[in-house]
Residue, then its C-alpha position, 0 to 999 in steps of 0.5 A: m332229707s332223712h324222710c325222703l331217703n327213707i321213702a326211697a329205700l322202702l321203694l327200692i326194697f318193694l320194687h325188688w320184692s315185687y320183681s322177685i315174686v312176679n318174675p323170679n327167672n326173668e322169663s315171662a315178664n311180658m305183661v302190663i298191669y292196668l288199673q281201671k275203675p270198677s265200672s269199666v271192668g266186666p262183661r257189660t263193657w266188653l260185650a257192648g264193644v263186641n256187639c257194636l263191632d259186630q253190627i258195624t262190621r256188617i254195615f261197613f264192609r260192603k264193598r262197591e267192587n263186586l267180588t267173584r270169591s269169598p272176601n278175605i279178612v285180616m284181624t289184628i291181635a295186639k299184646n299188652m292192651s288195657t281192658p276192655a280193649a283186650q277183652i273186646q279183641e279176644a271176644f270178637l275173635k271167638v265170634m269170628m271163629d265161631a261163625v265158620s261153624e254156625l248151623q244157621p249162618v248169620h254172618k257172611r263167610y269170610q276167609m280169616r287171616i290173623v296178624s299179631d304183634g307178639q313176633r316181628y313179621f318179615k315179608y318174604k318174596i314168593n314166586q306166586r304170579e297172582l296173590v289174593l290181597a286182603d279186603y277188610y281189616i279189623i283193628v282193635t286198639d287202645s292207643l295211636l302208638r299201638l296202632d302205628n306199630l301194628l301197621l308199620n311193623y306188622v300189617s304192612h308186611m304181609l303178603s296180602w297187604n292192601p292199603g286200598a281195602r276197608f279198615l274198621i278200627l275200634y278205639n277204647n281207651a278209658t283216659n281219652r274219651n272226651s276228644a272223639d273228634e280230635t282223636a279221629t282226625t289224628i288217626f285218619k291223618v296217620m292212616l292217610e299220610h303214613f300208609y296211604i289208606h283212604r277207606v277208614g271207619l272208626l268206632y270210638a268208645t266215648s264211655d264204657t258202653r257207648y261208641v260213635f261211628m265215624v268215617l273218613d270223608y276225604f273225596s267230596s265234590s265240595s272239598c276234595r281231598q281235605i281230611k274231614v270227619k263224618q259221624f254216621a251212627e251211635c252205638q249204645d249197649g251193643k245196639v246201633v241207636t237208630k229208628n231204621l237200621a236198613a235206612l242207616q245201612r243205605s246212607l252208609e252205602r251211598f256215602l261209601s259209593s259216592e266217592s267221587l272224582t268230581n272237582c278233584t285235582f290229581f298230580m300226574c308226573a310223565s316221562i317225555s317219551a314220544p310218541f306217548v308223551e310229547s315235550d309240550c305235555v299236551l300231545g302224545l298217545e297217553m296224553r289223549i287216553i288220560g284226557f278221555i279218562k279226565t273228561r268222563l270222570n270229571f276230575n282235574i290234573i296238574q301234569n308235570c312232564e320232564h326228561e326223567s326215567r321211571g326208576i329203579q330200587e336201590e339196595s337201600g330200598n329207596w326208589t329213584g326217578l318218577l317212582g321215587r317222587l311217586n313213593e313220596k306221594s308228590c305224584d298221584f300216578i306216572m305215565g310215559g310208556f312204562y311197562p311195570d315188571n314184577e319188582i314194580i307190581t310188588n310195591f305199586w299198583v298198575s292200571d289195565t294195559y291200554l297200548e302195547d310196543s316192542y323193543t328191538w336194537y338199533v344200529k347203523l344202516a349199512d353203507p351203500r354198495p359200490a356200483w361195480m359190486a352192485l352190477y355183480s349182485i343183480f344175480q345170485d352167485l349160483t346164477w352166475a355160476a350157471f351162466i358160465v357153465m352155460l357158456l362152456i356147454t355152448w362153446l363145446t357144442w358149437f365147436v363140435l358142430v362146426y367140427f363135424l358139419p361141412e363148415p369152413p375150416e377157418s371157423r373150427e379154432w377153439s378161440l374163434t368158437g369161444i369168442n363167437s359163443m360169448a358174443v352171441s350169448i350177450c346178444v352181440s352180432v358177429n361176422e363169423r356165422p355158421l353156414c349149415v342149416a343145423s348150425r344156424f338152428f343152434f345159433i338162432s336159439l343161442a341168440l334168443y337165449g342171449l336175447n332173454v339174459t341181456s334184456t333181463y340184466t338190462s332191466k335189472l340195471i335200472s333199478v341198480f343205477s337208481n338204488p345200488g343197495y347196501l353192504h352187509q347189514i349187522d342184524t344180531l347182537a353177536e355181530v355187534v359184539e364182534a364188531g366192538i360197538p358198545f350197546g345199551g339203553n334205559e337202566e330199567n331194561r337192563d333187568w330183561f336180560d338177568n337170566d342164565e341165557d342172557y348174562w353176557v348181555f346183562d354184563k355188557y349192558n350200558d345204562s349210561a345217559d349216552f345210551e338213552p333213546l334220544s334224538i341226540n344219541l340216535i345221531s351216534v347210532e347213525r354214525g355207528e358209534r353205539v347201538i341202542l335198545s329202543r321202542r319201535m313207535y318211538i323210532m317210527q316217528s323220528a326223523l332218523a327212522d330211515n337212516i338207522f337200522a332196526f333188528k327184525y326180531n323183537v327183544f321184548s314186547s311191553p304193554m303200557q300201563m299207568i303206575m300209582k301208589a299202592g292204595f290209590p282209591f280210584l284205580y277201579d274207576f280208571n280200569m273201567m274207563i280203559r276197558y270201555m275204551r278198549d271195548f268201543g275200539f277207541l284204543n285201536k283207533i288211536h293206534r291206527d291214527f298214529v301208524y297211518n297218519n302220524t307215522y307217514l304224513n307227519r314225518i313228511d309235513k312236520m319233520r321233513p319240510d324240505f322234503k322233495e321227490k327224489v330224482i336220480v342223476l347218473r353220475m360217473d359212479h353209476l358207470q363204474g360197473a360198466f367200465s369195470i367189466l369193459t376193463v375185465g374184458i380187455f384184459v381177458s381177450i389180451g390174455l387169451f390172445l397171448g395164450e394162444l401165441l404161447a400155446f401154438y408158437i412158443c410152447v411148441p417143443w423144438w424137435t417138433k419144429s421141422p426145417p424150412k425145406k421140410r415145411q416146404r415139401k409138406r406144403a407142396n405135398g398139401r397143394k398136390r392133394k388138394r389138386n388131386k381132389s375129386k371134382e364131384e366133392i368140389v361140386i358138392y361143396w360148392n352147391e352147399i355153399y351157394a344153395q343158401k342164397d340169403v347168406r352173404l359171404t365175406p370176401l375171404k370165403r369168396r377168394i377161397v371158393k374161386k381159388q378152389m374152382k380154378e384148381 
C-alpha cells in the first residue's frame, strides 16, 4: 500500500514538473505528442504518402460533367495529427502551392481553397446569386473522429460546400493498418449516411510505405444502393503498382462513368396538387415527366403522394413538410408544383425547370345584375347623356320650325312638340305630323335617326336578356381588404410578400388550412367568405373555374422544379433528360395537351357529366326593365301634365286674370280681327294646305278650315 502511494506521489510531482516546463503560462498547450516507431518516422514514410496522393489525385479527379472553368479544389488542414499523416498533409499542401509557379506545368491548374480546424467555421449568408461550388476535396486524416469533425464542423459550413463533388481521403494510422476493409466500409458509411456523399475514394495506408486505393461502389446494376468497397490499385514507395498506368486510368474512369441508374430504386415523395400530381399518384403533368425520365434512364421509383405541403424552415433549423422528410433521407426527391426559393436553393438541390405556372388571387364572382340595371347598362353614361341632349335639341328645333313656318297654331305648344319629338326619336308614329315640306324633311331625318337608335337598342336587348352581366367585380387586393374579406394561401407563398412594399399583405396573410387551394376551400371562395392565392392551371381544371373570379394580373410566375437533397448523384442525368425533352418540344406538347384537351374537354366529359346546352327561358325577371321604363314614362307624363296645369292655370297671378266681361270682349275682338282677315291670305293658306294631296287631315283640321272659309 505504501508502495502504491509513493508511485502516485511521484507521478503527481512529474506531471506538475512537466506542466511547468512545457506550458508555464498555459498559452500554447495546443499540441499532442505521439510516440512512433523509428521505421514510421522520417522522409521515407511521408514522401511515399505524398507521391501516392499526387498520382491518385491525377487519376481520380476526372469529372464526367465537363467544366467550362478551372476546377475548384478544397484541402483540409487538421491540427494535432500524428506522424506521418501531419507531415504528408504539410508536404502535399506545399506541392499544390508550388504547382502554381511551375515553369513547365506538370499539374492541372486548380483554384485552391483551404479550410482548417484551428478555428470554428461559421457559414454566413451572402447575396451572391450564383456561387461556384467546389469540385474536388482532399482530406488527410488519421482517425474517424477527426474526419467526422472536419466534415461536420468545418468543411460542410463552407459557402462552396458541395456534397456531390469527388472526395479523396488519405488515411494513415500506425495502429490501424491491418483492417483496411472494415475501416473503409465505416468511412464510406459515415460519408454516405451523415453527409450524403457518394463519390468517395480512399487511399489507405497498410504499412509505412504501402497504400491501397479503394472507392465506394454504391450504384451498380447488380446490387444498387448497397455499400460495397472496390479495390483498384496499390501504391508502393510513392509509385502505383501496375504494368500499364494508362490502362489503370481508363479502368478507373470507366468505373466512375459507369454509375448507372439501371435497376436502382428511388423514393419519390409528391404533394397532391392537380393538375401536376393527381390524387391517384399516377396521372398528372409532372408524373408524365418523371415517367418519361424513368423510362429512358431505366430506374424504378417507389412513389408516395399525399396532401402535404412543401414545408418551411423553422427557427430551430429543422424543416417541415416534404422538405423535412427529404432532409431525413426518407425521400430522394420531391415534386408537386414546387418553386424553390432562395432559402431552398441554399440547403437543397433543384433540377432544371420543366413547367411554368402563375399565381393570382381568386375571389367571389360578382352577383348578376338585375334586368332593369342591365337595360340601362347597354350604353355608357355618356351615350345616354348624348341621347338626352339630342332629344332637347330636337325639341327646340321642331318648336322653332313649327313656330316660324306656316303650321297649324295647335301644334306650336311646347308640350306637344316635346311629346312628338320623344315619340319620333324612339320610332313611334304620332298623329300630329308636320304639314310644311321643310318640317317634313326634318321629321323624316329624325324618324330615320330614331329607327337606327331603336334597332340598335333592340338588338342589344337580346344579349341583355340572355346574359344580364354582373355587378361590380372586386379585382384588386385593396378592395378585398376594404370589404373585410380574409385572404391567404399556402404557407410557403407568404415569403413572396416579405418586402417593403407588401408588408401589409405579409401581415394580414393567412396560411391556415382553410386557405389552401383545395376544392372544399374554393366553395368558400364561391360564397365570398375568403380569398385564396392559387395557381391558374389548378383552377383551370377545377369544376368551380367558372364560378369564381381570377385577378387579371399575376402575383407571381413560378417555374416548377424537382427538389432533392444536396449531393444527389444523378442530378446531372435528370437535367440532361429535361433539356432533351425541352429541345424536342415534349414539354410544350404536355402543356398544350393540358390547355386544349384537359381544360375544356375533360371539364365537360368528367367534371360535368350532366352538362347540357344552356337554353334561355324568358321570365318575369327579364321584363323588369321594360316595366320599369313603362312606369317611369307614366310618371313622367303625369308630371308633365300636372306641371302644364300648374303653369297655365294655377300659377298665373291673380292680377293677370281679367273679369269675364273683359274676356268676352277680347274674344269678340279676336273674332272681328279674324273676319277682317283678307281673303287673299285665306286663299294662300288654303292652297298650301291642300297642295299636299297625300296628307290626310284630321277632323279637327277640317273643321277649322271650313269654318275659316265660311267666315
